[in-house]
All heavy atoms as an XYZ file, in Angstrom:
877
protein
N      17.280     46.080     31.867
C      15.865     46.169     32.372
C      15.411     44.785     32.608
O      15.624     43.862     31.760
C      14.969     46.959     31.321
C      13.505     46.912     31.647
S      12.759     47.882     30.392
C      11.143     47.830     31.098
N      14.925     44.481     33.704
C      14.543     43.215     34.251
C      13.154     42.874     33.633
O      12.353     43.615     33.300
C      14.397     43.057     35.718
N      13.022     41.600     33.340
C      11.856     41.028     32.579
C      10.697     41.030     33.749
O      11.027     40.423     34.839
C      12.129     39.744     32.017
C      10.996     39.077     31.106
C      11.361     37.826     30.513
O      12.098     37.034     31.156
O      11.052     37.687     29.380
N       9.595     41.567     33.370
C       8.533     41.505     34.371
C       7.904     39.959     34.380
O       8.073     39.328     33.509
C       7.383     42.466     34.092
O       6.784     42.164     32.819
C       7.966     43.918     34.035
N       7.114     39.846     35.299
C       6.405     38.528     35.522
C       5.468     38.225     34.318
O       5.463     37.182     33.654
C       5.640     38.419     36.776
O       4.852     37.343     36.807
N       4.846     39.247     33.857
C       3.915     39.092     32.713
C       4.731     38.890     31.396
O       4.315     38.000     30.702
C       2.981     40.475     32.570
C       2.087     40.374     31.454
C       1.069     39.289     31.480
C       1.341     41.760     31.349
N       5.714     39.589     31.257
C       6.545     39.380     29.991
C       7.309     37.938     29.994
O       7.198     37.294     28.943
C       7.735     40.439     29.905
C       7.214     41.812     29.676
C       8.220     42.925     29.830
O       9.280     42.607     30.661
O       8.161     43.990     29.373
N       7.684     37.526     31.093
C       8.332     36.102     31.372
C       7.104     35.150     30.881
O       7.447     34.242     30.000
C       8.668     35.891     32.696
C       9.390     34.547     32.890
C       9.832     34.392     34.288
C      10.286     32.908     34.371
N      10.928     32.748     35.844
N       5.833     35.378     31.370
C       4.854     34.413     31.033
C       4.402     34.395     29.628
O       4.191     33.474     28.912
C       3.506     34.668     31.958
C       3.746     34.254     33.362
C       2.432     34.800     34.088
C       3.816     32.860     33.538
N       4.554     35.610     28.958
C       4.228     35.769     27.565
C       5.212     35.001     26.708
O       4.924     34.288     25.750
C       4.078     37.115     27.192
C       2.769     37.831     27.652
C       2.718     39.378     27.342
O       3.725     39.830     27.037
O       1.666     39.966     27.472
N       6.434     35.205     27.163
C       7.628     34.494     26.395
C       7.415     32.915     26.561
O       7.595     32.310     25.479
C       8.976     35.049     27.045
C      10.084     34.301     26.331
C      11.519     34.852     26.861
N      11.490     34.912     28.251
C      11.842     33.675     29.078
N      12.059     32.631     28.414
N      11.815     33.879     30.320
N       7.113     32.491     27.630
C       6.949     31.082     27.828
C       5.856     30.529     26.968
O       5.900     29.422     26.454
C       6.806     30.745     29.367
C       7.980     30.841     30.246
C       7.811     30.766     31.641
O       6.614     30.822     32.146
N       8.936     30.585     32.405
N       4.814     31.362     26.936
C       3.542     30.986     26.262
C       3.824     30.944     24.789
O       3.525     29.878     24.008
C       2.519     32.027     26.462
C       1.290     31.893     25.484
C       0.376     30.888     25.767
C       1.038     32.727     24.528
C      -0.610     30.615     24.885
C      -0.132     32.546     23.654
C      -0.888     31.530     23.799
O      -2.017     31.375     23.047
N       4.609     31.826     24.186
C       4.980     31.728     22.947
C       5.981     30.624     22.474
O       5.822     30.017     21.467
C       5.765     33.136     22.400
C       4.684     34.270     22.360
C       3.461     34.048     21.429
O       3.760     33.520     20.304
O       2.479     34.520     21.734
N       6.755     30.260     23.464
C       7.618     29.097     23.248
C       6.853     27.841     23.309
O       7.155     26.921     22.463
C       8.824     29.165     24.268
C       9.776     30.205     24.169
C      10.773     30.276     25.470
O      10.532     29.754     26.529
N      11.872     31.006     25.214
N       5.959     27.772     24.132
C       5.129     26.530     24.225
C       4.283     26.424     22.997
O       4.197     25.236     22.415
C       4.134     26.617     25.436
N       3.786     27.690     22.383
C       2.939     27.507     21.110
C       3.823     26.965     20.029
O       3.457     26.243     19.248
C       2.419     28.831     20.940
C       1.136     29.292     21.595
C       0.566     30.548     21.088
N       0.392     30.627     19.699
C      -0.146     31.514     19.007
N      -0.458     32.604     19.666
N      -0.251     31.549     17.671
N       5.128     27.520     19.951
C       6.041     27.239     18.989
C       6.349     25.579     19.064
O       6.493     24.882     18.007
C       7.344     27.960     18.943
N       6.544     25.117     20.233
C       6.799     23.644     20.462
C       5.621     22.858     19.985
O       5.710     21.866     19.258
C       7.050     23.359     21.849
C       8.532     23.859     22.293
C       8.955     23.235     23.671
N       8.026     23.528     24.710
C       8.086     24.504     25.478
N       8.870     25.487     25.309
N       7.165     24.737     26.490
N       4.380     23.409     20.353
C       3.165     22.729     19.988
C       3.087     22.672     18.358
O       2.735     21.506     17.760
C       1.942     23.299     20.549
C       0.668     22.727     20.113
C       0.489     21.308     20.619
C      -0.603     23.589     20.732
N       3.300     23.769     17.736
C       3.228     23.814     16.273
C       4.321     22.876     15.650
O       3.932     22.152     14.669
C       3.457     25.295     15.910
C       3.306     25.382     14.349
C       3.511     26.825     14.005
O       3.855     27.849     14.779
N       3.286     27.150     12.643
N       5.409     22.785     16.242
C       6.498     21.968     15.729
C       6.066     20.383     15.882
O       6.234     19.625     14.998
C       7.782     22.134     16.371
N       5.518     20.130     17.058
C       4.973     18.854     17.260
C       3.936     18.393     16.244
O       3.917     17.287     15.849
C       4.550     18.540     18.757
N       2.995     19.360     16.149
C       1.981     19.002     15.041
C       2.400     18.720     13.634
O       2.062     17.835     12.878
C       0.879     20.103     15.089
C      -0.045     20.089     16.340
C      -1.014     21.256     16.347
N      -1.835     21.236     17.353
C      -2.593     22.185     17.952
N      -2.509     23.367     17.332
N      -3.347     22.111     18.941
N       3.488     19.637     13.267
C       3.983     19.503     11.950
C       4.804     18.090     11.865
O       4.637     17.434     10.807
C       4.976     20.541     11.823
N       5.478     17.629     12.967
C       6.192     16.337     12.887
C       5.145     15.214     12.843
O       5.323     14.282     11.957
C       7.073     16.150     14.172
C       8.245     16.872     14.164
C       9.167     16.507     15.324
N       8.560     16.698     16.611
C       8.523     17.780     17.482
N       9.113     18.834     16.907
N       7.954     17.643     18.666
N       4.006     15.331     13.482
C       2.948     14.316     13.448
C       2.367     14.334     12.101
O       2.204     13.235     11.464
C       1.856     14.704     14.455
C       0.816     13.600     14.433
C      -0.326     13.943     15.391
C      -1.520     12.911     15.220
N      -2.675     13.286     15.894
N       2.102     15.391     11.406
C       1.578     15.444     10.089
C       2.561     14.885      9.007
O       2.213     14.142      8.221
C       1.253     16.874      9.732
N       3.959     15.218      9.166
C       4.836     14.726      8.288
C       4.913     13.157      8.494
O       5.138     12.411      7.493
C       6.225     15.249      8.604
N       4.860     12.674      9.676
C       4.928     11.191      9.884
C       3.750     10.380      9.211
O       3.938      9.402      8.577
C       4.929     10.936     11.425
C       5.254      9.659     11.784
C       5.377      9.400     13.375
C       5.661      8.008     13.794
N       5.728      7.770     15.150
N       2.574     11.154      9.377
C       1.347     10.562      8.852
C       1.415     10.447      7.269
O       0.958      9.561      6.666
C       0.169     11.227      9.377
C      -0.166     10.866     10.747
C      -1.284     11.787     11.356
O      -1.917     12.772     10.598
O      -1.697     11.639     12.456
N       2.012     11.648      6.645
C       2.064     11.668      5.170
C       3.071     10.613      4.736
O       2.942      9.881      3.717
C       2.559     13.049      4.771
C       1.441     14.056      4.750
C       1.947     15.248      4.033
N       3.210     15.811      4.530
C       3.405     16.720      5.660
N       2.243     17.094      6.263
N       4.478     17.219      5.944
N       4.180     10.426      5.469
C       5.196      9.477      5.144
C       4.591      8.002      5.191
O       4.782      7.118      4.272
C       6.469      9.614      5.986
C       7.648      8.686      5.712
C       8.719      8.965      6.622
C       9.904      8.035      6.294
N      11.019      8.279      7.184
N       3.859      7.727      6.249
C       3.221      6.360      6.390
C       2.253      6.203      5.292
O       2.089      4.979      4.712
C       2.566      6.268      7.793
C       1.914      4.891      8.128
C       2.895      3.824      7.908
C       1.384      5.012      9.452
N       1.523      7.215      4.809
C       0.464      7.073      3.869
C       1.152      6.881      2.496
O       0.694      5.814      1.713
C      -0.317      8.444      3.779
C      -1.451      8.323      2.686
O      -2.337      7.376      2.789
O      -1.522      9.242      1.846
N       2.303      7.507      2.295
C       2.958      7.237      1.033
C       3.596      5.764      1.043
O       3.519      5.056      0.019
C       4.121      8.315      0.910
N       4.067      5.356      2.063
C       4.581      3.954      2.233
C       3.464      3.026      2.031
O       3.766      1.977      1.226
C       5.207      3.700      3.607
C       5.737      2.424      3.909
C       6.552      2.292      5.194
N       6.688      1.045      5.559
C       7.571      0.157      5.073
N       8.274      0.516      3.989
N       7.773     -1.095      5.536
N       2.335      3.192      2.503
C       1.248      2.241      2.260
C       0.844      2.206      0.856
O       0.618      1.147      0.253
C      -0.063      2.677      2.994
C       0.101      2.402      4.583
C      -1.068      2.965      5.307
N      -0.890      2.694      6.685
C      -1.405      3.516      7.661
N      -2.118      4.655      7.236
N      -1.276      3.248      8.939
N       0.809      3.277      0.247
C       0.431      3.361     -1.225
C       1.441      2.789     -2.111
O       1.190      2.086     -3.154
C       0.378      4.880     -1.667
C      -0.873      5.650     -1.130
C      -0.933      7.075     -1.504
C      -2.133      7.727     -0.939
N      -2.127      9.226     -1.072
N       2.779      2.823     -1.786
C       3.943      2.232     -2.575
C       3.706      0.685     -2.336
O       3.838     -0.083     -3.411
C       5.240      2.747     -2.081
C       5.347      4.142     -2.504
C       6.350      1.837     -2.551
C       6.538      4.925     -1.776
N       3.533      0.170     -1.074
C       3.413     -1.219     -0.888
C       2.203     -1.798     -1.665
O       2.269     -2.820     -2.307
C       3.346     -1.530      0.590
C       4.617     -1.172      1.307
C       2.964     -2.943      0.839
C       4.658     -1.110      2.833
N       0.965     -1.100     -1.516
C      -0.162     -1.538     -2.086
C      -0.065     -1.559     -3.598
O      -0.484     -2.509     -4.259
C      -1.447     -0.720     -1.694
C      -2.659     -1.211     -2.123
C      -3.032     -2.612     -1.500
C      -3.797     -0.195     -1.629
N       0.708     -0.551     -4.280
C       0.836     -0.517     -5.638
C       1.709     -1.575     -6.052
O       1.444     -2.142     -7.180
N       2.804     -1.930     -5.321
C       3.636     -3.054     -5.638
C       2.966     -4.414     -5.709
O       3.114     -5.205     -6.516
N       2.053     -4.554     -4.626
C       1.227     -5.688     -4.597
C       0.271     -5.823     -5.759
O       0.037     -6.917     -6.268
C       0.428     -5.693     -3.163
N      -0.359     -4.731     -6.195
C      -1.280     -4.719     -7.169
C      -0.559     -5.148     -8.585
O      -1.020     -5.973     -9.371
C      -1.879     -3.332     -7.396
C      -2.933     -3.196     -8.548
C      -4.144     -4.169     -8.331
C      -3.376     -1.825     -8.658
N       0.705     -4.457     -8.784
C       1.412     -4.811     -9.996
C       1.768     -6.383     -9.944
O       1.673     -7.071    -10.963
C       2.603     -3.956     -9.994
C       2.226     -2.523    -10.366
C       3.630     -4.422    -11.177
C       3.388     -1.533    -10.345
N       2.195     -6.872     -8.734
C       2.506     -8.114     -8.637
C       1.382     -9.107     -8.935
O       1.510    -10.192     -9.725
C       3.049     -8.552     -7.306
C       3.544    -10.113     -7.154
C       3.996    -10.262     -5.740
O       4.517     -9.375     -5.064
O       4.133    -11.492     -5.452
N       0.267     -8.861     -8.381
C      -0.931     -9.603     -8.680
C      -1.360     -9.517    -10.047
O      -1.952    -10.470    -10.623
C      -2.007     -9.073     -7.678
O      -3.346     -9.787     -7.885
N      -1.162     -8.393    -10.673
C      -1.550     -8.328    -12.063
C      -0.718     -9.196    -13.046
O      -1.192     -9.549    -14.135
C      -1.405     -6.879    -12.613
N       0.335     -9.526    -12.629
C       1.253    -10.480    -13.349
C       0.825    -11.876    -13.213
O       1.240    -12.826    -13.940
N      -0.058    -12.144    -12.204
C      -0.564    -13.485    -12.003
C      -2.102    -13.692    -12.441
O      -2.548    -14.721    -12.700
C      -0.460    -13.888    -10.512
C       0.949    -13.990    -10.032
C       0.896    -14.583     -8.673
N      -0.073    -13.951     -7.821
C       0.265    -13.048     -6.892
N       1.559    -12.606     -6.828
N      -0.629    -12.502     -6.157
N      -2.732    -12.571    -12.287
C      -4.277    -12.611    -12.500
C      -4.794    -11.783    -13.485
O      -4.696    -10.501    -13.416
C      -4.916    -12.272    -11.172
C      -6.374    -12.253    -11.177
O      -6.977    -13.172    -11.881
O      -6.944    -11.479    -10.475
N      -5.291    -12.214    -14.665
C      -5.814    -11.454    -15.778
C      -7.028    -10.425    -15.249
O      -6.934     -9.261    -15.743
C      -6.542    -12.407    -16.746
C      -5.966    -13.707    -16.310
C      -5.628    -13.704    -14.928
N      -7.828    -10.685    -14.248
C      -8.801     -9.722    -13.755
C      -8.033     -8.625    -13.188
O      -8.575     -7.393    -13.386
C      -9.696    -10.524    -12.974
C     -10.936     -9.611    -12.438
C     -11.777     -9.136    -13.649
O     -11.915     -9.847    -14.587
O     -12.255     -7.988    -13.572
N      -7.148     -8.845    -12.351
C      -6.388     -7.743    -11.686
C      -5.696     -6.818    -12.663
O      -5.503     -5.683    -12.664
C      -5.276     -8.237    -10.719
O      -6.013     -9.126     -9.801
C      -4.677     -7.161     -9.871
N      -5.049     -7.536    -13.832
C      -4.468     -6.822    -14.858
C      -5.416     -5.770    -15.521
O      -5.134     -4.710    -15.864
C      -3.881     -7.676    -15.850
N      -6.636     -6.306    -15.826
C      -7.683     -5.505    -16.510
C      -8.138     -4.363    -15.534
O      -8.244     -3.204    -15.906
C      -8.974     -6.438    -16.817
C      -8.794     -7.139    -18.059
C     -10.094     -7.800    -18.579
N     -10.614     -8.714    -17.579
C     -10.184    -10.166    -17.557
N      -9.282    -10.421    -18.491
N     -10.667    -10.967    -16.773
N      -8.107     -4.749    -14.152
C      -8.552     -3.611    -13.201
C      -7.438     -2.428    -13.237
O      -7.688     -1.337    -13.328
C      -8.730     -4.206    -11.840
C      -8.870     -3.176    -10.669
C     -10.150     -2.314    -10.868
C      -8.834     -3.933     -9.541
N      -6.245     -2.909    -13.250
C      -5.090     -1.999    -13.159
C      -5.075     -1.152    -14.568
O      -4.855      0.129    -14.262
C      -3.752     -2.726    -13.033
C      -2.651     -1.781    -12.686
S      -1.277     -2.515    -11.967
C      -0.512     -3.339    -13.438
N      -5.361     -1.742    -15.655
C      -5.304     -0.969    -16.879
C      -6.471      0.024    -16.783
O      -6.314      1.107    -17.199
C      -5.549     -1.880    -18.052
O      -4.487     -2.880    -18.057
C      -5.602     -1.104    -19.313
N      -7.640     -0.223    -16.188
C      -8.798      0.573    -16.204
C      -8.487      1.844    -15.098
O      -8.815      2.921    -15.341
C     -10.122     -0.183    -15.719
N      -7.788      1.463    -14.102
C      -7.377      2.393    -13.238
C      -6.306      3.505    -13.857
O      -6.591      4.730    -13.628
C      -6.720      1.805    -11.943
C      -7.634      1.013    -10.997
C      -6.818      0.388     -9.882
C      -8.678      1.996    -10.292
N      -5.456      3.050    -14.572
C      -4.469      3.833    -15.076
C      -5.151      4.724    -16.216
O      -4.921      5.930    -16.349
C      -3.314      3.108    -15.758
C      -2.417      3.937    -16.615
C      -2.466      2.422    -14.562
N      -6.062      4.089    -16.942
C      -6.744      4.727    -18.037
C      -7.708      5.848    -17.497
O      -7.909      6.876    -18.005
C      -7.564      3.804    -18.934
O      -6.706      2.813    -19.407
C      -8.236      4.485    -20.038
N      -8.168      5.579    -16.389
C      -9.191      6.540    -15.722
C      -8.544      7.700    -14.954
O      -9.322      8.427    -14.231
N      -7.253      7.750    -14.836
C      -6.591      8.810    -14.098
C      -7.004     10.160    -14.682
O      -7.031     10.356    -15.922
C      -5.037      8.768    -14.110
C      -4.460      7.541    -13.331
C      -3.017      7.368    -13.666
C      -4.773      7.651    -11.919
N      -7.413     11.148    -13.844
C      -7.993     12.369    -14.219
C      -6.887     13.593    -14.384
O      -7.023     14.474    -15.189
C      -9.053     12.772    -13.311
O      -8.678     13.021    -12.079
N      -5.869     13.398    -13.540
C      -4.750     14.519    -13.545
C      -3.727     14.176    -14.607
O      -3.274     13.037    -14.645
C      -4.149     14.581    -12.247
C      -5.103     15.074    -11.113
C      -4.580     15.187     -9.766
N      -3.235     14.718     -9.609
C      -2.342     15.165     -8.626
N      -2.857     16.054     -7.641
N      -1.198     14.726     -8.373
N      -3.466     15.207    -15.412
C      -2.490     15.079    -16.489
C      -1.130     14.624    -15.909
O      -0.463     13.671    -16.660
C      -2.332     16.275    -17.251
N      -0.625     15.148    -14.843
C       0.674     14.789    -14.353
C       0.605     13.326    -13.806
O       1.683     12.729    -13.980
C       1.011     15.667    -13.156
C       0.025     15.677    -11.926
C       0.332     16.836    -10.988
O       0.732     17.798    -11.447
N       0.073     16.570     -9.641
N      -0.438     12.795    -13.406
C      -0.624     11.374    -12.997
C      -0.597     10.508    -14.298
O       0.196      9.503    -14.242
C      -1.773     11.122    -12.238
C      -1.876     11.829    -10.986
O      -0.834     12.341    -10.416
O      -2.923     11.916    -10.252
N      -1.245     10.837    -15.238
C      -1.266     10.063    -16.546
C       0.168     10.105    -17.193
O       0.545      9.054    -17.777
C      -2.307     10.587    -17.628
C      -3.727     10.380    -17.195
C      -4.665     10.712    -18.326
N      -4.531     12.053    -18.832
C      -5.141     13.161    -18.425
N      -5.919     12.996    -17.307
N      -4.994     14.203    -18.872
N       0.842     11.138    -17.108
C       2.179     11.390    -17.685
C       3.147     10.385    -17.001
O       3.987      9.791    -17.704
C       2.586     12.760    -17.479
C       4.065     13.009    -18.200
C       4.393     14.441    -18.236
C       5.737     14.588    -19.014
N       5.909     15.931    -19.304
N       3.003     10.061    -15.768
C       3.838      9.102    -15.160
C       3.717      7.717    -15.681
O       4.629      6.883    -15.604
C       3.485      9.010    -13.562
N       2.585      7.488    -16.411
C       2.369      6.046    -17.028
C       2.402      6.004    -18.539
O       2.177      5.079    -19.155
C       0.968      5.561    -16.524
C       0.848      5.288    -15.118
C       0.424      6.141    -14.207
C       1.168      3.914    -14.771
C       0.318      5.817    -12.856
C       1.159      3.695    -13.337
C       0.670      4.572    -12.349
N       3.040      7.113    -19.040
C       3.304      7.139    -20.474
C       4.314      6.113    -20.810
O       5.209      5.821    -20.082
C       3.785      8.457    -21.030
C       2.692      9.553    -21.072
C       3.268     10.869    -21.599
O       4.543     10.956    -21.775
O       2.497     11.775    -21.654
N       4.112      5.321    -21.919
C       5.078      4.260    -22.479
C       5.210      3.245    -21.362
O       6.287      2.499    -21.358
C       6.443      4.888    -22.765
C       6.293      5.902    -23.833
O       5.536      5.835    -24.797
N       7.160      7.077    -23.650
N       4.170      2.914    -20.418
C       4.318      1.982    -19.444
C       3.173      0.973    -19.808
O       2.004      1.332    -20.094
C       4.150      2.572    -18.128
C       4.269      1.564    -16.962
C       5.317      0.882    -16.468
C       3.282      0.832    -16.250
N       5.025      0.004    -15.512
C       3.708     -0.070    -15.316
C       1.737      0.985    -16.282
C       2.844     -0.743    -14.550
C       0.949      0.315    -15.441
C       1.545     -0.615    -14.587
N       3.424     -0.204    -19.655
C       2.379     -1.224    -19.775
C       2.357     -2.133    -18.509
O       3.565     -2.524    -18.083
C       2.508     -2.185    -21.032
O       3.984     -2.731    -20.890
C       2.434     -1.367    -22.423
N       1.215     -2.487    -18.164
C       1.158     -3.364    -16.991
C       1.613     -4.766    -17.269
O       1.682     -5.063    -18.447
C      -0.332     -3.523    -16.566
C      -1.104     -2.782    -17.744
C      -0.158     -2.024    -18.633
N       2.158     -5.486    -16.336
C       2.588     -6.805    -16.568
C       1.588     -7.782    -17.155
O       0.449     -7.635    -16.688
C       3.172     -7.333    -15.227
C       2.467     -6.505    -14.205
C       2.113     -5.190    -14.917
N       1.864     -8.491    -18.122
C       0.876     -9.456    -18.753
C       0.683    -10.504    -17.784
O       1.733    -11.021    -17.175
C       1.253     -9.931    -20.092
N      -0.439    -11.033    -17.482
C      -0.587    -12.281    -16.566
C       0.161    -13.439    -17.143
O       0.158    -13.865    -18.333
C      -2.095    -12.444    -16.684
C      -2.741    -11.166    -17.086
C      -1.735    -10.621    -17.975
N       0.860    -14.080    -16.286
C       1.749    -15.190    -16.569
C       0.967    -16.498    -15.935
O       1.007    -16.528    -14.707
C       3.046    -15.059    -15.946
C       4.003    -16.204    -16.328
O       3.630    -17.214    -16.871
N       5.280    -16.044    -15.916
N       0.502    -17.229    -16.670
C      -0.250    -18.558    -16.086
C       0.600    -19.269    -15.208
O       0.202    -19.911    -14.368
C      -0.713    -19.293    -17.415
C      -0.191    -18.652    -18.598
C       0.370    -17.409    -18.230
N       1.979    -19.417    -15.547
C       2.826    -20.159    -14.703
C       3.117    -19.611    -13.367
O       3.505    -20.227    -12.432
C       4.206    -20.410    -15.557
C       3.966    -21.150    -16.754
C       5.316    -21.173    -17.500
O       6.338    -20.781    -16.931
O       5.310    -21.700    -18.628
N       2.996    -18.315    -13.257
C       3.087    -17.581    -11.962
C       2.220    -18.104    -10.912
O       2.624    -18.148     -9.674
C       3.039    -16.081    -12.093
N       0.941    -18.347    -11.248
C      -0.011    -18.855    -10.175
C       0.529    -20.240     -9.540
O       0.281    -20.548     -8.469
C      -1.336    -19.136    -10.841
N       1.236    -21.081    -10.415
C       1.726    -22.355     -9.909
C       2.888    -22.069     -8.751
O       2.915    -22.863     -7.924
C       2.320    -23.118    -11.067
C       1.308    -23.543    -12.205
C       1.932    -24.258    -13.297
O       3.103    -24.418    -13.272
O       1.159    -24.427    -14.375
N       3.611    -21.128     -8.997
C       4.731    -20.982     -8.033
C       4.309    -20.244     -6.808
O       4.984    -20.208     -5.965
C       5.837    -20.073     -8.728
O       5.360    -18.767     -9.123
C       6.423    -20.788    -10.004
N       3.034    -19.679     -6.803
C       2.501    -19.017     -5.665
C       1.990    -19.979     -4.581
O       1.808    -19.555     -3.429
C       1.599    -17.935     -5.894
O       0.371    -18.566     -6.564
C       2.114    -16.817     -6.835
N       1.694    -21.163     -5.021
C       1.030    -22.119     -4.088
C      -0.330    -21.812     -3.983
O      -1.047    -22.474     -3.084
N      -1.044    -21.048     -4.726
C      -2.404    -20.784     -4.748
C      -2.966    -21.764     -5.738
O      -2.632    -21.913     -6.870
C      -2.732    -19.369     -5.228
C      -4.218    -19.152     -5.300
C      -2.115    -18.359     -4.311
N      -4.018    -22.632     -5.276
C      -4.593    -23.667     -6.164
C      -5.379    -22.936     -7.439
O      -5.995    -21.994     -7.127
C      -5.596    -24.313     -5.292
C      -5.320    -23.975     -3.766
C      -4.451    -22.711     -3.949
N      -5.063    -23.487     -8.537
C      -5.858    -23.062     -9.704
C      -7.248    -23.721     -9.881
O      -8.074    -23.191    -10.481
C      -5.050    -23.283    -11.032
C      -3.911    -22.326    -11.132
O      -3.937    -21.197    -10.540
O      -2.944    -22.740    -11.763
N      -7.301    -25.033     -9.413
C      -8.561    -25.621     -9.464
C      -8.869    -26.510     -8.310
O      -7.903    -26.679     -7.454
C      -8.636    -26.533    -10.779
O      -7.662    -27.558    -10.606
N      -9.911    -27.213     -8.244
C     -10.115    -28.067     -6.975
C      -9.291    -29.329     -7.042
O      -9.014    -29.963     -6.019
C     -11.609    -28.604     -7.167
C     -12.590    -27.526     -6.652
C     -14.106    -27.956     -6.727
O     -14.192    -29.200     -6.633
O     -14.917    -27.213     -6.930
N      -8.668    -29.665     -8.288
C      -7.796    -30.753     -8.337
C      -6.575    -30.509     -7.552
O      -5.924    -31.468     -7.144
C      -7.555    -31.069     -9.805
N      -6.090    -29.273     -7.274
C      -5.002    -28.919     -6.573
C      -5.189    -28.809     -5.014
O      -4.249    -28.538     -4.352
C      -4.360    -27.674     -7.020
C      -3.914    -27.724     -8.604
O      -3.568    -28.782     -8.955
O      -3.892    -26.663     -9.232
N      -6.410    -28.910     -4.655
C      -6.728    -28.722     -3.215
C      -6.558    -30.097     -2.496
O      -7.093    -31.197     -2.981
C      -8.152    -28.198     -3.109
C      -8.479    -28.184     -1.566
C      -8.325    -26.910     -3.722
N      -5.801    -30.294     -1.343
C      -5.736    -31.551     -0.685
C      -7.078    -31.901     -0.217
O      -7.911    -31.243      0.202
C      -4.646    -31.058      0.419
C      -4.089    -29.905      0.103
C      -4.992    -29.104     -0.788
N      -7.284    -33.313     -0.107
C      -8.434    -33.881      0.347
C      -8.162    -34.559      1.750
O      -7.148    -35.419      1.702
C      -9.009    -34.841     -0.663
C     -10.239    -35.445     -0.144
C      -9.296    -34.104     -2.000
N      -8.931    -34.431      2.678
C      -8.698    -35.084      4.023
C      -9.297    -36.588      3.841
O     -10.146    -36.891      3.276
C      -9.366    -34.413      5.085
N      -8.568    -37.502      4.574
C      -8.870    -38.888      4.666
C     -10.130    -39.009      5.616
O     -10.428    -38.244      6.415
C      -7.813    -39.766      5.200
C      -6.695    -39.906      4.153
C      -5.566    -40.782      4.681
N      -4.478    -40.883      3.832
C      -3.299    -41.449      4.142
N      -3.223    -41.945      5.232
N      -2.394    -41.410      3.232
N     -10.890    -40.135      5.507
C     -12.009    -40.268      6.313
C     -11.720    -40.460      7.755
O     -12.453    -40.026      8.614
C     -12.802    -41.624      5.926
C     -13.361    -41.444      4.499
O     -13.595    -40.264      4.051
O     -13.641    -42.402      3.745
N     -10.540    -41.006      8.123
C     -10.144    -41.335      9.504
C      -9.431    -40.195     10.229
O      -8.780    -40.443     11.191
C      -9.398    -42.630      9.675
C     -10.059    -43.728      8.864
C     -10.915    -44.522      9.963
C     -11.430    -45.655      9.221
N     -12.527    -46.365      9.824
N      -9.447    -38.987      9.634
C      -8.741    -37.831     10.361
C      -7.292    -37.886     10.092
O      -6.553    -37.239     10.750
N      -6.746    -38.614      9.083
C      -5.307    -38.726      8.843
C      -4.911    -37.506      8.022
O      -5.665    -36.526      7.845
N      -3.662    -37.458      7.629
C      -3.140    -36.262      6.926
C      -3.851    -36.206      5.558
O      -4.349    -37.157      4.894
C      -1.721    -36.463      6.822
C      -1.513    -37.951      7.034
C      -2.732    -38.483      7.936
N      -3.903    -34.969      4.950
C      -4.509    -34.778      3.708
C      -3.595    -35.346      2.586
O      -2.379    -35.499      2.802
C      -4.646    -33.266      3.522
N      -4.255    -35.873      1.561
C      -3.604    -36.408      0.433
C      -4.128    -35.601     -0.769
O      -5.191    -35.161     -0.911
C      -3.792    -37.933      0.267
C      -5.175    -38.346      0.141
C      -5.357    -39.754      0.057
O      -4.621    -40.546      0.858
O      -6.289    -40.200     -0.712
N      -3.267    -35.707     -1.811
C      -3.638    -34.990     -3.186
C      -4.467    -36.035     -3.943
O      -4.081    -37.198     -3.968
C      -2.421    -34.560     -3.787
C      -1.665    -33.403     -3.260
C      -1.296    -32.500     -4.304
N      -0.695    -31.286     -3.676
C      -1.265    -30.082     -3.616
N      -2.390    -29.970     -4.073
N      -0.591    -29.178     -2.917
N      -5.589    -35.533     -4.577
C      -6.321    -36.415     -5.410
C      -5.491    -37.004     -6.607
O      -4.616    -36.228     -7.140
C      -7.498    -35.818     -5.852
C      -7.237    -34.391     -5.474
C      -6.146    -34.378     -4.526
N      -5.750    -38.170     -7.106
C      -4.945    -38.594     -8.178
C      -5.757    -38.627     -9.455
O      -6.934    -38.336     -9.567
C      -4.451    -40.036     -7.974
O      -5.040    -40.892     -7.148
């Protein structure tokens, strides 16, 4: 039995709907993957920062303590955030005080460190 024009159009419509649904699913999966990647990167940066900055370490402890879902809290059982290391700030190149900030010369020359 030959396919009628209407049956052919209905079949093409269903195929197009299936392709559209698959494309939407791929887009949603890609967005979820990117969201997870961002969270992982941001979490790593937060943990690294907590190892250098006591305020960030306190913030991270408060965030972990305030988790509301039991399964999320369970992931942090027996885990302690890194303790701030005062020497870590020296290796990052971030000045700890004004004494570490270069001072420009009066004549527009290169900056020099105060003595």
